[in-house]
C-alpha positions as CSV (number, residue, x, y, z in Angstrom):
1,M,-9.9,10.7,133.8
2,T,-12.7,12.8,132.1
3,H,-13.3,16.0,134.2
4,R,-16.9,16.6,135.1
5,P,-18.7,20.1,135.6
6,P,-17.9,21.2,139.3
7,G,-20.9,20.4,141.5
8,R,-21.5,20.1,145.2
9,I,-19.6,17.5,147.3
10,I,-21.5,15.3,149.7
11,R,-19.5,14.0,152.6
12,S,-22.0,12.4,154.8
13,N,-24.9,10.0,154.7
14,A,-27.0,12.5,156.7
15,L,-26.4,15.2,154.0
16,F,-27.0,12.7,151.1
17,R,-30.4,11.9,152.7
18,K,-31.2,15.4,153.0
19,K,-30.2,16.5,149.4
20,Y,-31.1,13.3,147.7
21,H,-33.9,14.5,145.5
22,A,-31.8,17.8,144.6
23,L,-28.7,16.0,143.5
24,K,-27.8,16.7,139.9
25,N,-25.3,15.7,137.2
26,G,-21.6,16.8,138.5
27,D,-22.3,16.2,142.2
28,C,-20.1,13.9,144.2
29,I,-20.8,11.8,147.0
30,I,-17.6,10.8,149.0
31,G,-17.9,7.6,151.2
32,R,-19.8,4.5,151.6
33,L,-23.8,4.8,151.5
34,N,-25.3,3.3,154.5
35,L,-28.3,2.1,152.4
36,K,-30.8,-0.7,153.5
37,N,-31.2,-3.6,151.4
38,S,-34.3,-2.4,150.1
39,E,-32.8,0.9,149.0
40,E,-30.0,-0.6,146.8
41,S,-31.8,0.4,143.7
42,L,-30.7,4.0,144.5
43,F,-27.2,3.3,143.4
44,L,-28.8,2.8,139.8
45,D,-30.8,6.0,140.2
46,L,-27.6,8.0,141.4
47,V,-25.5,6.6,138.3
48,E,-28.3,7.3,135.8
49,R,-28.6,10.9,137.0
50,G,-24.7,11.4,136.6
51,I,-23.8,11.7,140.2
52,L,-20.3,10.6,140.9
53,L,-19.7,8.1,143.8
54,I,-16.5,7.7,145.4
55,P,-16.0,4.7,146.1
56,S,-18.0,3.5,142.8
57,A,-21.3,2.4,142.9
58,L,-20.5,-1.0,141.5
59,S,-17.8,-1.4,144.2
60,Q,-20.3,-0.6,147.0
61,Q,-22.8,-2.9,145.8
62,L,-20.3,-5.7,145.2
63,S,-19.2,-5.3,148.8
64,R,-22.7,-5.7,150.1
65,S,-23.5,-8.9,148.3
66,K,-21.6,-12.2,148.1
67,C,-24.1,-13.5,145.6
68,M,-23.4,-10.5,143.3
69,Q,-19.7,-11.3,143.9
70,A,-20.1,-14.9,142.7
71,L,-22.0,-13.7,139.6
72,V,-19.5,-11.0,138.5
73,Y,-16.3,-12.8,139.5
74,E,-17.2,-16.3,138.5
75,R,-14.0,-16.7,136.3
76,F,-11.7,-15.8,139.4
77,M,-13.5,-17.9,142.0
78,L,-13.1,-21.7,142.8
79,P,-14.6,-23.9,140.0
80,G,-18.1,-25.0,141.1
81,T,-18.8,-21.8,142.9
82,T,-22.4,-21.0,142.3
83,V,-25.4,-18.7,143.4
84,V,-28.3,-20.6,144.4
85,R,-31.8,-18.7,144.3
86,S,-34.4,-21.5,144.3
87,R,-35.2,-25.1,145.2
88,H,-35.2,-25.8,141.4
89,E,-31.5,-24.7,141.1
90,L,-30.5,-26.4,144.2
91,V,-31.8,-29.7,142.9
92,A,-29.9,-29.1,139.9
93,C,-26.8,-28.6,141.9
94,I,-27.2,-32.2,143.5
95,E,-26.7,-33.7,140.0
96,R,-24.0,-31.2,139.0
97,F,-21.9,-31.7,142.2
98,G,-22.4,-35.4,142.1
99,R,-21.2,-35.8,138.5
100,A,-18.3,-33.6,139.6
101,G,-17.5,-36.2,142.5
102,T,-18.0,-33.3,145.1
103,E,-19.3,-34.3,148.5
104,K,-18.6,-31.7,151.3
105,V,-19.8,-28.1,150.3
106,I,-19.8,-24.9,152.0
107,T,-22.6,-22.2,151.8
108,K,-22.2,-18.4,152.3
109,Q,-25.3,-16.5,153.3
110,D,-25.6,-13.3,151.1
111,R,-25.2,-10.5,153.7
112,L,-23.4,-11.9,156.5
113,D,-19.8,-11.1,157.2
114,C,-17.1,-12.2,159.8
115,G,-17.6,-16.0,159.1
116,L,-21.2,-15.8,160.6
117,G,-22.9,-16.8,157.4
118,I,-20.6,-19.7,156.3
119,N,-21.7,-23.3,157.0
120,C,-20.4,-26.6,156.1
121,W,-22.2,-29.6,154.8
122,D,-21.4,-33.2,153.9
123,T,-23.4,-33.3,151.0
124,V,-25.7,-31.1,148.9
125,E,-28.6,-33.2,149.9
126,E,-28.2,-31.8,153.5
127,V,-28.2,-28.2,152.1
128,Y,-31.6,-29.1,150.5
129,N,-32.7,-30.5,153.6
130,A,-32.0,-27.2,155.4
131,V,-33.9,-25.2,152.7
132,C,-36.9,-27.4,152.9
133,F,-37.4,-27.1,156.7
134,G,-36.6,-23.3,156.8
135,N,-33.1,-23.3,158.1
136,L,-31.4,-21.8,155.2
137,E,-32.6,-18.7,153.1
138,F,-32.3,-18.0,149.4
139,P,-30.2,-16.6,147.9
140,F,-26.8,-18.1,149.0
141,V,-23.5,-19.0,147.4
142,M,-22.5,-22.6,147.4
143,Q,-19.1,-24.1,146.6
144,P,-16.9,-27.2,147.1
145,L,-15.2,-27.3,150.4
146,V,-11.4,-27.3,149.9
147,S,-9.7,-29.2,152.9
148,D,-6.6,-27.8,154.5
149,A,-7.0,-24.6,152.3
150,T,-5.4,-21.2,153.5
151,D,-7.0,-18.0,153.6
152,I,-4.8,-15.0,152.4
153,R,-6.0,-11.4,153.3
154,V,-5.0,-8.8,151.0
155,I,-5.0,-5.2,151.8
156,I,-4.6,-2.8,148.8
157,I,-4.9,1.1,149.2
158,G,-3.4,3.0,146.2
159,D,0.1,2.0,146.1
160,Y,0.1,0.4,149.5
161,I,-0.3,-3.5,149.6
162,E,0.2,-6.2,152.1
163,A,-0.9,-9.6,152.8
164,Y,-1.1,-12.1,155.6
165,W,-2.4,-15.5,155.9
166,R,-5.1,-16.7,158.2
167,K,-5.6,-20.3,159.6
168,S,-7.6,-22.0,162.2
169,R,-6.4,-25.3,163.6
170,V,-10.0,-26.2,164.7
171,S,-12.3,-25.0,162.1
172,F,-12.7,-24.3,158.5
173,R,-13.5,-20.7,159.5
174,N,-10.3,-18.9,159.2
175,N,-11.6,-15.6,160.7
176,L,-9.1,-14.2,163.4
177,H,-12.2,-13.2,165.6
178,F,-13.0,-16.9,166.1
179,G,-9.4,-18.2,167.1
180,G,-7.6,-18.2,163.8
181,E,-3.9,-17.5,163.7
182,S,-2.1,-15.3,161.1
183,G,1.2,-14.6,159.7
184,Q,2.7,-12.2,157.0
185,Y,2.5,-13.6,153.5
186,S,4.7,-12.7,150.3
187,L,2.3,-12.4,147.2
188,S,3.5,-13.9,143.9
189,P,3.3,-11.5,140.9
190,E,0.4,-13.7,139.6
191,Q,-1.4,-13.2,142.9
192,V,-1.0,-9.3,142.7
193,D,-2.0,-9.2,139.3
194,M,-5.3,-11.1,139.8
195,C,-6.1,-8.8,142.8
196,R,-5.5,-5.9,140.4
197,K,-7.8,-7.4,137.8
198,V,-10.4,-7.9,140.4
199,M,-10.1,-4.3,141.6
200,T,-10.4,-3.1,138.0
201,R,-13.4,-5.2,137.1
202,G,-15.3,-3.9,140.1
203,K,-14.0,-0.4,140.1
204,F,-12.4,-0.6,143.7
205,P,-10.2,2.1,144.5
206,Y,-8.9,0.2,147.5
207,A,-10.0,-3.2,148.8
208,H,-9.8,-6.1,151.3
209,I,-9.3,-9.2,149.1
210,D,-9.5,-12.8,150.5
211,L,-7.6,-15.3,148.5
212,L,-8.3,-19.1,148.8
213,L,-5.0,-20.9,148.8
214,T,-4.9,-24.8,148.2
215,Q,-2.4,-27.2,149.2
216,E,-1.4,-27.5,145.4
217,D,-0.6,-23.6,145.4
218,S,-3.6,-22.9,143.3
219,F,-5.4,-19.6,144.4
220,F,-8.9,-18.2,143.8
221,L,-10.7,-15.2,144.7
222,S,-12.7,-15.8,147.8
223,E,-14.4,-12.4,148.6
224,I,-13.6,-8.5,148.3
225,S,-14.9,-5.7,150.2
226,L,-14.1,-2.0,150.4
227,R,-13.7,-2.4,154.1
228,G,-12.7,-5.2,156.6
229,G,-10.7,-6.1,159.7
230,I,-7.1,-5.4,159.9
231,R,-6.4,-7.7,162.8
232,G,-3.2,-9.5,161.7
233,A,-2.1,-6.6,159.4
234,R,1.1,-4.5,159.7
235,I,-1.1,-1.3,159.0
236,T,-2.3,0.7,161.9
237,P,-5.8,2.0,162.1
238,A,-4.7,5.6,161.9
239,E,-2.6,4.9,158.9
240,Y,-5.3,2.9,157.3
241,R,-7.8,5.8,157.6
242,D,-5.3,8.3,156.4
243,R,-4.5,6.3,153.4
244,I,-8.2,5.9,152.3
245,D,-8.7,9.8,152.9
246,A,-5.9,10.4,150.5
247,V,-7.2,8.1,147.9
248,H,-10.6,9.8,148.3
249,K,-8.9,13.3,147.9
250,Q,-6.9,12.3,145.0
251,M,-10.0,10.7,143.1
252,V,-11.8,14.1,143.6
253,R,-8.9,16.1,142.4
254,D,-8.5,13.8,139.3
255,I,-12.2,14.0,138.3
256,I,-13.5,17.5,139.6
257,P,-11.4,20.7,138.9
258,N,-11.0,22.9,141.8
259,P,-13.2,20.9,144.3
């Protein structure tokens, strides 16, 4: 990595707020920024001013937005995955999904996690009706429903990597908070390679990655985040925090001389 001039290190959101206007090239902010949705343009401002963010500004922004993930990671996701931002785009999806023979679809609301923003629809026409009557807000991600798919949660922190499957017997939502079951899963070299490529593309120093595994053993990126639940994982909360801290410290040593 390229060394930067030594600057101040900001380790809390409170100090970031206090020092925001005084920050300058070479300063470093460690930890995720607790920005409101209307404040996300600050990521651009910080990067343009030469301020280093750990984790990167790109990874923080991607973690916050499922729609941005669908745009950036389109080639890794299930074919047909699309971001819908207007009624015009949704009407176009009715024709496109119809020509592809797709009936059932799921939608993912942009800012909701833990399965709370995921809905299943019998047709794209149902999605359009929901939008027209004000029951679904733009933007959102839409993709074909894959029956009997298995969700694989991958945790990567530095050289630590583990994976486990999550499956619900009663719902298409495989989240463990809503009754799903889990078990350890052995990733293939191809799956590990894709996870690493996804992290590199988004400049993630560590990540929770959800893979969609079909009955035909095809796999696709579902979501990625800097943080997430570890229910079902072998790693303990204490070890998890220690490993995250170690990554942060190593990144500071690599980039800033004598921090």
